[in-house]
N, C-alpha and C positions, 0 to 999 in steps of 0.2 A: 323242520327240514328233514330231508331224507338222509340216509347214511353217507352217500357220496358227497353231498354238499356240506354236511356236518364235518366230515373229515377235512375238507378244504378249509372251511372257516376256522375250525379248531387249530389248524396248523398256522393260521395267521393271527390268532388271538394275542400271543405273547409279543409278536413283532409290532403290533399296533396298540398295545395296552396303554401307552402313555398318551395317545391321542383320542381314542374312542373306546367305548365299552361295547364289547361283543358278547351277545348271549345267544346260545343255540338252544332250540326247543324241538324235540322230536315230534313229528306229526302224531296227534292223538294224546299228547301229554298236556297237562295244565289247561290253559285257555287257548291252545293252538287253533282249534277249529273256529272259535269266536274271532281270533285275530285274522285268520284267513278270510272269513266272511266280511269283516269290517274293512279289510284292505282291498276288497273287490278282486281277490284272486280266485280263480276257478279251481285250482289245485294248490298243493304246497309250493313253497319257494322261499325267497328272502323278503322280509319286510324290514326296511331300513328306516329307523326313526331318529329324529333329532333329540337333544337332551330334554326337550319339553314333552316328548312322547308323540309328536306329530309325525305322520308318515311322510318321508322325503321321497322315497322311491320304492318300487317293488320289482321283483324278478321272479317270474312264474316258472314252475317246473324244476327240472334238474338236468337239463341238457346244455349246460355251460360249464366252464372250468374256472381255474384259479384266476385267470386274467379278468374275467367278468366280475368276480368277487372283489378283486383288487380295485376295479373301477368304482364299485359302490363304496368301498372303504375310503378311496380318495375323495369321492363326493362328500361323504360325511365328515371327513377331517378337513375339508376346505382346500384340498390339493388339486381339485379339477377346475 
């Protein structure tokens, strides 16, 4: 994730810690490039997975805000 999205997601981690696990990975760290390629993203973004590690949804880029991140959290936690 880029710094902008990381800040948004980090701000929501504690709020949703009881329902989902949120992990942020900076672009270029660890297996981030492999994850991006395997998720069919053209650039960085959010890769949302279920507990089995399967991709549920992706969100490309960083031109979105907290509302969109909360939509993904709701999807993963079964609230949508």
